[in-house]
Structures are given as C-alpha cells and as structure tokens.
N, C-alpha and C positions, 0 to 999 in steps of 0.2 A: 466075321471077325469076333473073336473071343476076348472076354475083360477078366479080368481076375485084380485083386486089389489086396494091398499090404496095408495094415493099420502100424502108423508110427509111434513108438514108444512116446516121443515129446507130443504133448499135447493131442494125441490120439487123430493126427491129421490121416488121410487116406493119400497113399500114392497107388495109381491104376496102372495097370500093365495091361497094354493093348497089343494082342496077337494077331498079327497082319498077314499078310499073304507073301509067299516066296521065305518063309522063316524071318520076316522083319516083326521087329518089336519095337514098340514106342512105349514111353514113361511119361504118365501125366503127374505131375508133381514130385517132387523126392526129398522125403523126409530123413529120417534117421534108423529107417528099420534094417534088419541085418539083411546085407545084400547077397552073402555067400550062398544060401540057397536058391536065390534069382539067378546069379551067375552059374550055379551048376547045372540048373535045368536049362540054361540056354544053351551050355555047353554039349549037355548030352542030347539035346532034341534039335542041335543044328540051328538055333536061333542067333539070330544079329540084333544088338541093339542100335536101331539107326538114330533115334531123336529123343531126347526130355525135353518134355512141352512143362514150362511153370504157369501155372494159373496166376499167380502174383509174388511178391517178393517177399512175406514174412517167413520167419526164421523157420517154422514147423513146416514150411512147403518147400523149402529149397536148400537147408542144411545138409544135406547128403551130397550136392552135387559135387565138389569138388573132389570127395573120396571116392565116388564112383568112377569120374574121370580119371583118377591116378589108375584104373585097374582096367578101364575097357573105354574105347573112343565112342564118341556120338556127338551129334549138333545139338545143342541146346537152342531152344525156340521161346522167346517170349516177348513180350510188349518192350518199346522203348524205355519205359519209366521203370518197368521190371529190372530191365538189366541194368539201368543206373542206379536202381535202389538196393538192388541184391549185394552190390560192390562196396556198400555203405553199412558197416553194422549198426549205426544208429536208426536208420531207414529199413532196414531189416528187422530190426529190434533185438537181435542177440545181445547187443552191449548192455540190455537192461533185464536180461532173462538170466536166473542163476542154474536153470535146468540144466543148459547147452553151454557149452564153449562159445565165446564170442567168435565172430566170422566175418570175413568178405569174401564173398566168390571172387575166385579167381580165375574162373574156367574160360580158355578164351575162343573156343570154336562156337561162336551166338549166333543165330540167325533172328534179326528183329522183325518181327511180324508188324502189319498196318490193320487198322480195324478193316473188318470185312474181306481182309485176304483170305485166299483159298490156297492151299499146297495140296498134292497129290504125293502120299506116302503109301508105299506098300500097296498099290491098287484103291486106296481110299483117298476120299476127300475130305481135306481136313478145314473146316470154316472157322475164323478167328474173329470173334466181336471182342473190341474192346469195352469194359466193363468198369471203368473209374468208380470209388464211391468207398469201398471198404477199405482198398488201399490205390494208390494213384496209377499202380501198374496192374491192377486186375483186369483179366480178360478171359471168356467164355468160347469153349472148343466144341463145335459139332461135328461129329462124325457118324454119318448114318443115323442112326435112331437115340445115339447118344448123346448127351450136351454135359460135358465137365464143364463146372460151375466154380470150382474153388469156393470161397466165403461170401461170393457174390449171391448166390442162393444155396441155401442149406435145408435141410429135412426138419421141417415143424419149428424152425426157431428164425429170429430176424438175423438177418448179417448184422455184425457188430460196426457201428458206425461211430465209436467213439477214439477210435485211435488219434494220434495226433495229426496225421496226416489224411484222416478218413473227411469225407465231403459228403453231406446229405442230398445237397443239389445233383451233385453229378451224379450220386447212386440212383435217383429218380428216373435222370435221363439214362441210366444205363437199363434200369428196368424195362423200360417203354423200347428200347432194342431189342433185350431177349424178349420182348412180347413177339417181336417181327420173326424169329427163329424157331421158338417152340411150339410144338404141334401136340395133339392130344396122342397118348399112348408111349412119347417118347420118354425115355428113362433118362433122369437127372442124377448125375455121380458127383456129388458134392465133396467139399473138403473134409467133411468131417461127417462122422455116423453114416447108416446105411444108404445106398441108391433107393432110389423110389420112382415110381411112373406118374408121368405128367397128368394130371385129370383137369385141369383148369387154373386160371391164375387166382382164382377166390379162394383155392386149397392151400397158396402159397403166403408163407409167413415172410412178405416184403411191405 
C-alpha cells in the first residue's frame, strides 16, 4: 500500500490517498484541496476511487464530499454520529465559519461502520475504532501499519476538546481504546501536520 497526502487550504487539514491493489484507491478525509490533479492521476494510471472514509464530521475534513461525488462515484464510510452531523451545518461547524461556504452534505451512498468493525477493501483489512471526544462522530482507522486518527491524535499537540459537542470523559475512554490498537513502529497519520512514527504513549500529547 502506498500512502500520499494532500494539504487542504481550509485549516491545513490532511486528506490521505491510499493506493491499494488492483487499481483501487481510498481517500481518508476530504477537505477542499483541488481534486483535478487527483482525478487526472487516477484516469492516467487506471485507478478507481472505491471509498472515501471520514474520520469525523468537522468541515475541514468533509467539505469536499459533495463536489467530488458529483464527478466520480464512491462509497462514503463514516460512523453513525458523523453521518448525522455532517448533514447539519451547525454540527459540522460550517455555519460558523467565514472561510468556506456553509454546507450540509447531501451525498447518499453511505456505509455506516460500527465500533471495532473490520472491512476488506482492495485486499487490505480496515479496522474502525470509534473515538468520540474531539467530536461525537470521531473514529480512527487502522490499515496495516498505519493509523489514521483525524483530530483524535495529533502530532505534538493535544486534541482540541473545546468545541460545543466535545466531551473530555469520552475522549479519555477513546484514548484507552486506541492503546489497544497502537503498536511501536506504527505510522500515525493525523488530521493536521505531518505523519510520525509511534514510539510510545508517553510521547503523545493526550
């Protein structure tokens, strides 16, 4: 598996491109990066976008879903709370932002995953762990030696827990769940900033 990433203009969030077997591509989070080079690359190399996975419902991680869905089909994967909140401009917080237009995701082809559910996509097993705290719909996704954490685990800074729907107690429980899936040497791919190798929980800002 090859992992590439785009930095979105809005709040510099990350969108990750997972290049799997048989030409299958999966996107983790979808902000407002220019998707034309991405679509051109897929067409030129015979790639097919099968899924877009959302780590959570905040605008900087999902504002590009409808625009990309109008150009190419895919199945959207997220938690149940993320699915509900992404369709509400006050819950995805776009209602309160001046930098991007207010939106409510309308995309219909959605697969809701449960806590600790496993899906096989392109020959790889995707392990989903619900991690509410930063937001109600947050989840982490493990694929091989990669863990995509959204804003639950960040690089060198603590997860923001000051949003109206953040929950500190839920976050602490989520950290305990993450401890069960992280192993030394795994690459953590956060929702902002650069990826980094996991060396131990004492190194994380949680």
